[in-house]
N, CA and C atoms as a LAMMPS dump frame, in Angstrom:
ITEM: TIMESTEP
0
ITEM: NUMBER OF ATOMS
303
ITEM: BOX BOUNDS ff ff ff
-5.0000000000000000e+02 5.0000000000000000e+02
-5.0000000000000000e+02 5.0000000000000000e+02
-5.0000000000000000e+02 5.0000000000000000e+02
ITEM: ATOMS id mol type element x y z
1 1 1 N 13.163 -17.714 -12.783
2 1 2 C 12.456 -17.14 -14.141
3 1 3 C 11.982 -16.112 -13.518
4 2 1 N 11.97 -14.688 -14.26
5 2 2 C 11.038 -13.622 -13.933
6 2 3 C 10.611 -14.206 -15.431
7 3 1 N 9.355 -13.235 -15.175
8 3 2 C 8.35 -12.598 -16.5
9 3 3 C 8.269 -11.317 -17.675
10 4 1 N 8.735 -11.555 -18.549
11 4 2 C 9.209 -10.416 -19.753
12 4 3 C 8.152 -9.555 -18.8
13 5 1 N 9.157 -8.472 -19.152
14 5 2 C 8.202 -6.695 -18.338
15 5 3 C 6.375 -6.724 -19.459
16 6 1 N 5.865 -6.585 -18.127
17 6 2 C 4.33 -6.251 -18.082
18 6 3 C 3.735 -7.36 -18.268
19 7 1 N 4.333 -8.798 -18.662
20 7 2 C 3.754 -10.277 -18.562
21 7 3 C 2.786 -10.731 -17.206
22 8 1 N 3.668 -9.649 -15.87
23 8 2 C 2.954 -10.573 -15.147
24 8 3 C 2.123 -9.923 -14.872
25 9 1 N 0.588 -10.965 -13.882
26 9 2 C -0.364 -10.285 -13.539
27 9 3 C -0.952 -9.377 -12.545
28 10 1 N -1.446 -8.461 -12.952
29 10 2 C -2.138 -7.229 -11.504
30 10 3 C -2.745 -8.236 -10.592
31 11 1 N -1.997 -7.926 -9.339
32 11 2 C -2.445 -8.627 -7.822
33 11 3 C -2.888 -7.644 -6.988
34 12 1 N -3.988 -7.275 -6.092
35 12 2 C -4.394 -6.906 -5.359
36 12 3 C -3.988 -7.232 -3.834
37 13 1 N -3.007 -5.952 -3.338
38 13 2 C -2.663 -6.296 -1.587
39 13 3 C -3.267 -5.468 -1.475
40 14 1 N -4.288 -5.839 0.021
41 14 2 C -5.11 -5.286 1.05
42 14 3 C -3.448 -4.647 2.138
43 15 1 N -3.924 -3.948 3.143
44 15 2 C -2.925 -3.485 4.053
45 15 3 C -3.483 -2.334 5.09
46 16 1 N -4.468 -3.176 6.515
47 16 2 C -4.685 -2.074 6.746
48 16 3 C -3.394 -1.45 7.643
49 17 1 N -4.074 -0.317 7.999
50 17 2 C -3.123 0.349 9.07
51 17 3 C -3.863 1.054 10.439
52 18 1 N -3.587 1.192 11.313
53 18 2 C -4.417 1.504 12.852
54 18 3 C -3.704 2.355 13.365
55 19 1 N -4.303 3.013 13.558
56 19 2 C -4.171 4.171 14.25
57 19 3 C -3.187 3.891 15.555
58 20 1 N -2.306 4.258 16.38
59 20 2 C -1.932 3.566 17.17
60 20 3 C -2.947 4.596 18.346
61 21 1 N -3.352 5.694 18.432
62 21 2 C -4.223 6.127 19.337
63 21 3 C -5.584 5.65 19.093
64 22 1 N -5.979 4.656 18.325
65 22 2 C -7.77 4.625 17.952
66 22 3 C -8.362 5.315 17.18
67 23 1 N -7.658 6.189 17.039
68 23 2 C -9.162 7.24 15.961
69 23 3 C -9.231 6.887 14.648
70 24 1 N -10.494 7.935 14.581
71 24 2 C -10.766 7.054 13.156
72 24 3 C -10.081 7.75 11.908
73 25 1 N -9.748 7.037 10.723
74 25 2 C -8.781 7.193 9.718
75 25 3 C -9.954 8.634 9.138
76 26 1 N -8.73 10.433 8.695
77 26 2 C -10.163 10.553 7.821
78 26 3 C -9.727 11.245 6.107
79 27 1 N -10.417 11.612 5.836
80 27 2 C -10.448 11.177 4.718
81 27 3 C -9.663 12.284 3.708
82 28 1 N -9.014 13.18 4.351
83 28 2 C -8.003 14.305 4.045
84 28 3 C -6.418 13.252 4.482
85 29 1 N -6.224 12.479 5.17
86 29 2 C -4.973 11.381 5.953
87 29 3 C -5.296 10.385 4.657
88 30 1 N -6.38 10.219 4.478
89 30 2 C -6.076 8.725 3.313
90 30 3 C -5.829 9.042 2.157
91 31 1 N -6.244 10.628 1.45
92 31 2 C -5.454 11.615 0.385
93 31 3 C -4.492 11.366 0.452
94 32 1 N -3.851 11.924 1.36
95 32 2 C -2.322 12.389 1.592
96 32 3 C -1.183 11.045 1.444
97 33 1 N -1.447 10.162 1.825
98 33 2 C -1.437 8.721 1.987
99 33 3 C -1.348 8.229 1.054
100 34 1 N -2.332 8.36 -0.016
101 34 2 C -2.693 8.318 -1.616
102 34 3 C -1.216 8.733 -2.049
103 35 1 N -1.376 10.013 -1.758
104 35 2 C -0.459 10.644 -2.565
105 35 3 C 1.141 10.437 -2.596
106 36 1 N 1.642 10.126 -1.083
107 36 2 C 2.405 9.894 -0.995
108 36 3 C 3.151 8.56 -1.397
109 37 1 N 2.031 7.588 -1.682
110 37 2 C 2.211 6.285 -2.451
111 37 3 C 2.766 6.638 -3.811
112 38 1 N 2.218 7.293 -4.014
113 38 2 C 2.016 7.16 -5.698
114 38 3 C 4.168 8.072 -5.701
115 39 1 N 4.296 8.95 -5.05
116 39 2 C 5.455 9.92 -5.26
117 39 3 C 6.361 9.353 -4.654
118 40 1 N 6.038 7.94 -3.626
119 40 2 C 7.287 7.095 -3.426
120 40 3 C 7.51 5.781 -4.342
121 41 1 N 6.698 5.559 -5.195
122 41 2 C 6.546 4.58 -6.301
123 41 3 C 7.582 4.127 -7.406
124 42 1 N 7.923 3.474 -7.109
125 42 2 C 10.043 3.281 -8.573
126 42 3 C 8.606 1.987 -9.23
127 43 1 N 9.538 2.174 -10.516
128 43 2 C 9.285 0.79 -11.465
129 43 3 C 9.545 -0.901 -10.779
130 44 1 N 10.582 -0.612 -9.389
131 44 2 C 10.56 -2.432 -8.668
132 44 3 C 9.211 -2.106 -8.35
133 45 1 N 8.16 -1.63 -7.695
134 45 2 C 7.416 -1.266 -7.055
135 45 3 C 6.348 -1.974 -7.864
136 46 1 N 6.444 -1.885 -9.054
137 46 2 C 5.289 -2.151 -10.831
138 46 3 C 3.779 -2.079 -9.901
139 47 1 N 3.814 -0.493 -9.7
140 47 2 C 1.724 -0.074 -8.932
141 47 3 C 1.642 0.418 -10.326
142 48 1 N 0.062 0.2 -10.211
143 48 2 C -0.534 0.337 -11.073
144 48 3 C -1.817 1.262 -10.706
145 49 1 N -2.24 0.641 -9.571
146 49 2 C -3.058 1.835 -8.946
147 49 3 C -3.205 1.477 -8.027
148 50 1 N -3.553 2.589 -6.873
149 50 2 C -3.465 2.912 -5.871
150 50 3 C -4.911 3.4 -5
151 51 1 N -5.683 3.116 -3.949
152 51 2 C -6.563 3.537 -3.07
153 51 3 C -6.661 3.428 -1.175
154 52 1 N -6.401 4.821 -1.303
155 52 2 C -6.377 4.376 0.87
156 52 3 C -8.087 4.826 1.112
157 53 1 N -8.706 4.192 2.116
158 53 2 C -10.039 4.869 2.833
159 53 3 C -9.542 4.937 3.934
160 54 1 N -10.369 5.915 4.602
161 54 2 C -10.203 6.141 5.879
162 54 3 C -11.156 4.98 6.551
163 55 1 N -10.943 4.224 7.713
164 55 2 C -11.755 3.367 8.703
165 55 3 C -11.75 4.227 9.943
166 56 1 N -12.131 3.468 11.003
167 56 2 C -13.013 3.578 11.804
168 56 3 C -12.239 3.309 13.073
169 57 1 N -10.943 2.741 12.934
170 57 2 C -9.49 2.82 14.061
171 57 3 C -8.485 3.026 12.938
172 58 1 N -8.605 3.941 11.972
173 58 2 C -7.803 3.607 10.659
174 58 3 C -7.741 4.01 9.261
175 59 1 N -7.2 3.319 8.818
176 59 2 C -6.881 3.79 6.989
177 59 3 C -6.668 2.104 6.795
178 60 1 N -7.211 2.025 5.28
179 60 2 C -7.364 0.512 4.489
180 60 3 C -6.619 0.915 2.647
181 61 1 N -5.408 0.55 2.769
182 61 2 C -4.792 0.449 1.473
183 61 3 C -4.675 -0.818 0.778
184 62 1 N -5.103 -0.473 -0.453
185 62 2 C -5.5 -1.008 -1.429
186 62 3 C -4.782 -1.157 -2.562
187 63 1 N -3.606 -1.813 -3.123
188 63 2 C -2.423 -1.465 -3.702
189 63 3 C -2.642 -2.327 -4.499
190 64 1 N -2.662 -2.254 -6.272
191 64 2 C -2.681 -3.405 -7.653
192 64 3 C -1.054 -3.182 -7.677
193 65 1 N -0.59 -4.228 -7.792
194 65 2 C 0.941 -4.198 -8.022
195 65 3 C 0.69 -5.78 -9.798
196 66 1 N 2.071 -5.208 -10.625
197 66 2 C 2.17 -6.268 -11.022
198 66 3 C 3.223 -6.89 -10.334
199 67 1 N 2.846 -8.51 -10.168
200 67 2 C 4.032 -9.487 -9.743
201 67 3 C 3.856 -10.728 -10.154
202 68 1 N 4.677 -11.167 -9.903
203 68 2 C 4.786 -13.52 -10.743
204 68 3 C 4.09 -13.556 -9.973
205 69 1 N 3.211 -13.694 -8.5
206 69 2 C 2.754 -14.466 -7.784
207 69 3 C 2.544 -13.286 -6.545
208 70 1 N 1.296 -13.885 -5.682
209 70 2 C 1.143 -13.153 -4.355
210 70 3 C 1.938 -12.964 -3.34
211 71 1 N 2.728 -13.745 -3.166
212 71 2 C 3.876 -13.124 -1.895
213 71 3 C 4.938 -12.681 -2.748
214 72 1 N 5.355 -11.645 -4.052
215 72 2 C 5.49 -10.728 -4.039
216 72 3 C 5.829 -9.762 -4.364
217 73 1 N 3.666 -9.956 -4.479
218 73 2 C 2.994 -8.726 -4.557
219 73 3 C 2.81 -8.299 -3.61
220 74 1 N 2.947 -8.946 -2.412
221 74 2 C 2.736 -8.227 -1.153
222 74 3 C 4.22 -7.833 -0.652
223 75 1 N 5.174 -8.296 -0.819
224 75 2 C 6.446 -8.079 -1.093
225 75 3 C 6.738 -6.186 -1.243
226 76 1 N 6.152 -6.254 -2.528
227 76 2 C 6.201 -5.06 -3.081
228 76 3 C 5.524 -3.896 -2.26
229 77 1 N 4.486 -4.149 -2.224
230 77 2 C 3.254 -3.481 -1.581
231 77 3 C 3.931 -2.79 -0.22
232 78 1 N 4.044 -3.909 0.472
233 78 2 C 4.715 -3.553 1.818
234 78 3 C 5.929 -2.597 1.877
235 79 1 N 6.437 -3.156 0.861
236 79 2 C 7.565 -2.593 0.551
237 79 3 C 7.505 -0.806 0.607
238 80 1 N 6.564 -0.753 -0.041
239 80 2 C 6.253 0.795 -0.644
240 80 3 C 5.191 1.453 0.233
241 81 1 N 5.013 1.19 0.72
242 81 2 C 4.047 1.505 1.903
243 81 3 C 5.472 2.145 3.338
244 82 1 N 5.906 1.09 3.151
245 82 2 C 7.238 1.653 4.696
246 82 3 C 7.726 2.588 3.932
247 83 1 N 8.162 2.782 2.522
248 83 2 C 8.353 3.879 1.945
249 83 3 C 8.011 5.343 2.694
250 84 1 N 7.231 5.442 2.471
251 84 2 C 5.402 6.521 2.415
252 84 3 C 5.461 6.448 4.112
253 85 1 N 5.211 5.478 4.859
254 85 2 C 5.257 5.664 6.494
255 85 3 C 6.391 6.548 7.073
256 86 1 N 7.438 6.048 6.171
257 86 2 C 9.356 6.722 7.063
258 86 3 C 9.855 8.261 6.523
259 87 1 N 8.751 8.389 5.337
260 87 2 C 8.779 9.4 4.834
261 87 3 C 8.225 11.153 5.643
262 88 1 N 6.921 9.795 6.27
263 88 2 C 6.345 10.666 7.161
264 88 3 C 4.525 10.869 7.401
265 89 1 N 4.553 10.062 6.25
266 89 2 C 3.069 9.743 5.943
267 89 3 C 2.255 9.24 6.977
268 90 1 N 0.957 9.041 7.159
269 90 2 C 0.036 8.472 8.366
270 90 3 C 1.208 8.329 9.42
271 91 1 N 1.405 9.201 10.112
272 91 2 C 1.675 9.571 11.012
273 91 3 C 0.974 9.227 12.018
274 92 1 N 2.05 7.754 12.605
275 92 2 C 0.765 7.135 14.232
276 92 3 C -0.34 6.111 13.544
277 93 1 N 0.387 5.476 12.681
278 93 2 C -0.19 4.464 12.317
279 93 3 C 0.739 3.488 12.205
280 94 1 N 0.563 2.096 12.294
281 94 2 C 0.871 1.124 12.254
282 94 3 C 0.522 0.042 11.038
283 95 1 N 1.094 -0.441 10.147
284 95 2 C 0.764 -1.498 9.089
285 95 3 C 0.598 -3.062 9.781
286 96 1 N -0.932 -3.392 9.664
287 96 2 C -0.823 -5.194 9.946
288 96 3 C -0.348 -5.953 8.383
289 97 1 N -0.318 -7.119 8.943
290 97 2 C -0.472 -8.004 7.798
291 97 3 C -1.056 -7.765 6.253
292 98 1 N -0.459 -7.942 5.044
293 98 2 C -0.698 -7.557 3.915
294 98 3 C -1.688 -8.832 3.684
295 99 1 N -2.192 -8.773 2.981
296 99 2 C -3.223 -9.681 2.179
297 99 3 C -3.474 -9.717 0.598
298 100 1 N -2.921 -10.669 0.38
299 100 2 C -3.202 -10.178 -1.385
300 100 3 C -4.413 -11.143 -1.789
301 101 1 N -5.242 -11.108 -3.223
302 101 2 C -6.195 -11.773 -3.871
303 101 3 C -5.492 -11.461 -5.52
């Protein structure tokens, strides 16, 4: 059973992105990925907020999505990130497993 629109809680999903070369992430790269995530978000992703930060060996993606449970939130967030990466955002980075809080 699904909840009425807007009734689901907002859950945080964290996804690490690792550079295939081991290079540090950059503020510019993080900003571009953040913009790409917003550009590819659709209603089923239920995206409320996104933040991407550079890390020593890649980037850290934090997505706040409305979802019925942590598994659904991770699925929605990972799907959105996959769309942005397929479009060429964060080229040379691989996502790690999502963690939901």
